[in-house]
N, C-alpha and C positions, 0 to 999 in steps of 0.2 A: 554724734548728734544728739541734744537734748530733747526728748520727746514727752510731751505731757498727755497720757491718756485721759480722754475725757468721759468718764464713764458717769452718764447724766441721766436723768428720768425724765423723758419727754412725754407730751400729752398730745394723742391724736388730734389733728385739725386745729391745733392752737399755734397758729403761725407766729402771731405776734410774739407770745409768751416764750415760745421754743428759740426764736430768734434774739430775743432778750437774753436768755439763757446763754446761748452760744456766744453771743459778743462778750458778756461778763465773764464766760470763762476763758475767751481769747485774752482778754486784759488780765485773767489772773495768771495765764500762761506767761505772759510779758513779764508780771512781777516776780515771778518764779525762775525767770531766764531760760524759757523754753525757745528751742528754735523751731518747732512745728508742735501743734495741736492737733489731735486727731480726735474726731467724733464717730460716735455710732451711725449706722445705716438709717437712711431717710431721716436725719436729725432734725431737719426743718419742719416735715410734715408730720411727723411720728409715726409708728410702725404697730400695725398696719393701716394705711389710710382708707382701704377698703375703696367704697363708689364715691367716696370724695374726690377720686380721681376722674369721675366722670363729669365734673364741674369745669368747665375751661377756667372760670374766674380762680378757682382753688389753685390750679395748676400756675395760673399766671403769678397770683399773688406768691407762691413759691419761690417762683424765679426772682422776683423783685427782691424777696428778701434775703436771696443769695447774694445779689449785689450789694445789699447793705452790710451782709455778713463779711463779704470781700473787701469792702472799704476798710473794715476794722482789722484786717489781717495786714498790718504796716509795721514799720519799726523794727524788722528783724524777725517778727513772729508770723510763720505761715500755719495755714488751717487746712485739714482735708475734712469736707462736710458731706454728709448724705443728702441728697435733695432728689426731685423728680424733673427730668430732662424732658425737651420736647425733641422730635425728629421733625427736621423741617419740612419733609414732604415724602411722597412715596406710599408704597402699601403697608400694611401692618396696624399695630395699634396705636404707633405714633407717641409713643411715651417711654421714657427709660428710667430704670431704678438707676441712679447716678451717684458719683462721688465727683466733688469738685476740688482741685487743689487751689488755693487762694494764696497769691502772695504778692506784695507790693501793692495792696489796694484792688486789685482786681482777681478775676478768675484765670488762672494761667492755664488750665486745662481741664477736660471733663472726662471721666471714665464710666463707662456703662457695665452693667452687669450682665454678665454672659450666661450663666445657668439660672433660668427662671423657673423655680419650683412651683409644681401645681400638683400637691398632694397632702392629705393630713389637713393640718391648720393652714398650709399655704396655699395662697390662691392667686400669685402673681401673673400668671399666665392668662388672666382675665385682663390684666390691664397694660402689663410691660412687653415690650420686644426684647428680645435677645441683643446684645451688643452686636455691632458689624463687624468689629476689631478689636485687638486687646493693644493698649498703648502704654508705653513706659512714660511715668510721670518723671519730668525733669526739673529737679528742684537744685538750683545752683549747679555744683559737680556732682551731685547725686541722682541715681538713677532709681527710681522706686517703682515697684509693681505692685498697683493698689487693684484688690480684689474685694468684692461684696458678698459676705456672708456665703451662700451657696457656691460661689465659685471655688472656695477651698474644699467642698465636700465631695470631690468625684476622682479622688487619686487612685488609680489603677491598682496600686501596689497595697492599698491600705483596705480599700472596699472588694469583697470578692463578687459583689452586684452592681454595677453602675448602672446610674440613670441618664446620664449623656454621654455622647461620643466624643467630646471634646475635655480638655484639661486646662483651664485658663492659667491655672498657676504653673503649669508645664510650658505653656507658650511664653510666659513672663521671664521664667528662668532661661530660655532660649535666647531671649532678647537681652541678658546681659544685667538684669536688674541688680543692684547692690544688697535689696532688703525687700521682703514681702510684707504688705500691709494688708490686713483685713478689717472692713468695718461690717459691722454685723448687728443684727436683730435677731439672735438666735434663742428661740422660746425654750423655758426649762421644762424638762421633766426629771424624774428620779433617775438618776445615773448620768444625764446628760454633761455635768461639770466635768466627770472624769475623762468621759469618752472625748470631749472636746479637746481637753487637755492633751490627752492621749495622742490624738489624730493631729494637732498643729505641731506637737513635738517631732512626731514621724516628718512631717512636711518640712520643716526646717532642717532636720537632719538629711533627709533624701536629697532635697537640693542645695543644701550647703550654705543658707543665707538665714540671717535674722529674720523672725517672723513676729509682728506687732499685730495682735489682735485686739480690737476695742469693741466691746459688745454692750449694747443697751440694757439697762438696769430698770426695774419698776414692772407696774402691772397696766394693762391695756386691755379693759375687757376680761376674757376667759384667760388670756395668755399673760404667762408671767416670764419675765426675763431677770436673769440671775447676776447679769454683769461677769464677775471673775475674768474680766478683761486681762491679757497675760503678753509677756515678751518672752520670746524664746532665743536663746543663740544659736549661731549656725551648725553647732554641734547636737542641736534638739534640747540642751539644758533649759530648765525654766527658771529665768533670771527674775521675774518680778510677776505678782499676782495681785490684781485688785481685790477689794472684799467683794463677797457675794451678798446680793440682795439688800445692797446699800450703794449709795452714790459715793464715788470717789474721784479724785484728780491726782492721778499717780504720775510723778516725775520719774524717767528712765533715762538713763545715758545708754546710747545703742551704739555701738562701733560698727558701721556699716562696711568697712573695709575688711572685718574679719568673716573670712569665708571657710567653710570648712570642705574638705574633700567629699565629694558625693559618694555614699556608699554602693558597693556593688551587688549585695546581697538584696534580694527582694524581700518585703517586709510581708508578715503575716496579715492577713485580713482578719482581725482580732475583733473588729468590731459588731461584725454581722453576728446575729443570734446571741449576743452576750446578755445576761439579765443584768438590769441596772441594780446598783447598792441602793439599800433602803435606810438612808440617814435621817433619822428621826429630827435632829436638831436642823438640819438642812430644810426637811418637809415644812417643820414648824416656822422657821423663818420665809419660807415661800409664800405660806398660807397668810402669814401675818403681812407680810409687804403687798400681796394681792388685795387683802381685804382692805386695807389701808388705802393703796391707791384708787380701788374701784369705788369706794364710799367718796373719797375727797374728790376724783375727777367727775363725778356724779354731781357733784355740789351739795353733799349731805356732810354734816359733821357727826351724828349721832346715829346710832344703830339700836335695834330692838331685838331680841331674842327670847322666843317661849321656852321657857324652863319647865321640862317635864320631870326632873329627876334623874333622867337617864343619861347614858354617856355620851349621846351624840350631840344633844344641846349643850350640855356640861363642856365639850371640847370647842364647841362653837363660841361659846362665850368666853372660854379662856383666850382664844385668838382674837376675838373681838376687842377684848380688853387689853391685850399687847398690842394690839394695832392701832388703837384709837385711844387708848386711856380709859380706865374704868369710868371716870367721871362722864363718857361719852356712850356708856351701854346701858341699857335698859333692860332688866330681866323680869319676866312676867309669867307667873304661875297660873295655870287657867284649869284648876281643878274641877273634875266631875263626879258624879256618885259612884264610878269605878276608880277613880285614883286612891292608890294607898297610901297610908300615911308615911311610910318610909320614901315614897317618891316626891312627898311634899317636903319633907326635913331634908332630903337630900337637895333639893332646888334653892330652900332657903341656905342651908350649908354652903352652896357653892357660891351663893350670891355675896355673902358675909366674906367668905375666903378671897372673893375677887374686889371687894370694896364696892360693887355695882350698885346702881339705884334698882331697887328691888319692890315689887308689888303683886298681890294677890288678887285675882278677878275669878271668882267661881262663874261656871257656866250653867250651873244646875237649873237657874231662872230660866235662861235662854233655850235649854235643851227641853224643860218641861213645856214651854211654851210652844215650841216648834211640834212636838209630840201630839198637843193637844189641837194645833192648827191642822195637822195632818191625818188626825186620826180617822175622820169620815173617808178619807181617800184610802188608807191603810186597813181598814176594816176587814176583818177575816183573814189578814196575812199576818203569818209571823215575823218577829224581829229578825233581821239579819244584817249583813253589811250595812245598808241604808242607815241604820239608826247609829253605827259605829262611823260612818263617814259624816253623819250630821253632826257628830261632836267636834270631828276636826274642822268641819267648815265656820262652825261658830266659833272657833279659837281662831281661825284665819281671818274671819270678819273684825274679830277682837283686835287683833295686832294690826290690820289695817287702819281700824279706827285710831288706834293711838298713833299710826305712822302720820295719818292725816294731820292729827289734833298738835302734835309735837315735832312734825318736819324731820323724822327719823325713818332711815331705811329698815325694813324688816329683813332679817337674815334667815333664810331656810337651813334647817338644820339636817335634811336627809343625806346619808352617805352612800357611796357608789352602789354599794350592795344592793340597797333599796330602791335606789332610781333604777337599777339595771332590770329588776325584775317587777317594777310598778307598785313596790310596796310602800304606796303613799297616795295619798288623797288628793285629786286636782281640786283645787280651789279651798283647800283647807291646810294642811301641814306644806302644801307646794307653795303656799302665798308667800312673796317676796321679791325684793331685789337682787339677791345675791345668793348662790350655793356656796357656802364657804367650803364645804367637806364634801361635795357631790362627786368628786373624784377620787376619794379616798375609802377604799375599800373596808367592811367593817372589822376585819381582823387588824388592819392596820390602824383603825381608829383606837382600837384596844392597846396597841402598840405604842402610838403616840402619847396617850393618854397616861401610860404608865412611865414613859420618858418625862413628861411635865411634872409628875409627882415625883421624881426622882430623888428630890432633895426633902421636900415637905409636901405634905397632903393638900393640894389645891382642889382637885377633884375628887368630892368624898369617895371614901373606898367602896363603900355599898354601890355606887354607882357602876363601878368595874366588876364587881361581884356578882350582882343579881342577874338573873336571867332577863334578857331584853324583852321587852313587853310595850305595847302601844297603850293600853289599859283602857280598852275600849268596851269591854265587855267582861264579865267576871272571869278570873282564872285564864286571861289571855297570855301567850306566850308567842314570840316572833315564830317559834319552830311549829306553831300549829299551821302556818301557811308556807312557810320556807323550810328548805334543808338547812341543817346547822351551818353556820357560816364559816366554819373551817372545811366544809365541803363546798359549799356553794362559790367561795372566793377563788379557789384554782380553777374552778369550771368557767367562772365569768373572766377571769384573766386569759385563759386560752381561746374562749370564744371571741372576745371583744378586742383583746390586745393583741394576742397572737393569731386571730383569722383561723383559727383550726376549725376542722366539720366535727360533727358529733361522734363520727366513728374515730378519728384522729385523737379526739379526748379520751374517748374510753380506753384506747390502745395506749396512749401516753400517761394517762392518771390511774387507769386500772379501777375506774368507776362503774357503778351500775349503768347501763345503757339508758333504762328508763329513767333514772335520776337525770342525766347529761340532757336526755330530749327534752324532758320537763322544764329544764332551766333555760336550754335553748328558745323553748316555746315561749316562756315567760319574758325573756329579753325581747324577743322579735314581737311579741303583741304589746308592748308597753310603749312602743316608740312613739304613739299618739301622747301618751302623756309626757314623755321627755321632750318633745318639740313644743310643749306649752309650759315649760318649768324655766326657772330663772337662769339666767347665765351660771355657769360654776367655774370655780379656779382648777385650770388643768395642770395635773402635777404628774401624771401617768403618761405613757407613751401612746395611749389611745383613750381619749376622754369622750363622753357622751356630749354632743353639741357641733359647734362649729367643725371640728375636724372629722366628725362621722356623719356623713351624710347619707341617711338610709331611707327607704322609703316607708311609708304608713300604711296603705292599704295594698300589700303585696304579698302577704303569706295564707298558705293553705289553712 
């Protein structure tokens, strides 16, 4: 069977556009001689559709679009398309995350997702019922087992801790399917590509059947989807894999009659507890893709980055230029009385290296005016963090004024380490539409910057070498307020991503208890800031935002 893996980038809620893309892809499959075109999870609606699913007219239009797509699946080209199905009656949520097998101009069969994830960034239990049954998809003489994303993530021999009591893949294998098909919207994080490939290879090998996995690509809000669609032989060998972080239509000839004997030995549950690899090229492509899609899908063309001369704003600008083209990036330096010459020089050098629009807007006049305006109210009080934050907020106002005037989105430049402990100013450097590196810890920021400079110097070397500083008062450094980042980041990872307690962190990392308690307290008490922050691109296993829902007013 000649199969076209349609790894396409869909937009949530864009039913008309998504449908047009699907039909165009089916026609392309016909030109390439494909027998079957397979699309990602919830292709018609985009993933995740969230509370759009609570609008009956949205679900109705999605069903009408499915019929339009099915009508295009003719002349020997069939299709498997993700959509939202309705339960005709009875109790429950009355919606299914579904896949339609379209052939001969009509919907031949409908297949519902069995395992409904409700953890981390997944909230499908809010909207969808679990499938009532598993069904074999009959396509001519072929018996296919169609699963949807999470349905393949519960193998008892691969995972030492399972979330569900049933395994849809096992059920379909018992029904005698010739091949397993998984349509997915599997979000990216560091290490996920390797984990997913390893897991699918083991599934194919254990069940002795070819496995075809088609994954969504692109960015939808904070979530990034890497694609990396793949085909595995009945012996678990990787036969083909699509590109990561870009659209691709991949044609593969799959021999559904070739089945390997099922191995008798149990597989090791290798995935649990494994540390993700930290591939800088992969991370860079993910962030660039996410920035491009977020800006484009929010109907912007240009972005603005405040350039301080530091490493965070430099990295953000590099990613933005890669994502959107340097002609669509404004770099803005906003020096104050405390800005060093080297910081101003580094910002200018970066802009020249990238070829982006660059302008300098000093904030001294505005800062002086604010100090004079507030002088009667501040009489008798010593300068403190108030005056520091005032400078950051003047910069925020400046960037938002430029945003309004030029119709460009402001990108925030805070990294995960700063976001974690609240080392940022509300309505100041937190102003903006997207936090490009808000899930990238500071130590990884440096690693990624060095990777970017691997062939030539794009980010000025002094931005990498100098001690981090907000430059909001004389002689200020980040370490005045924070532990060194090589101490902070391991604690942050253990506390936020691994959910370890203070005592467990002290025992595992061998760090001073007072330091760990201080960091944990800073993380907890900064929740009110994070819930007012711009959305950020998720690249770690646990990002702040949608996938980490913590209370605000909750701590001693």
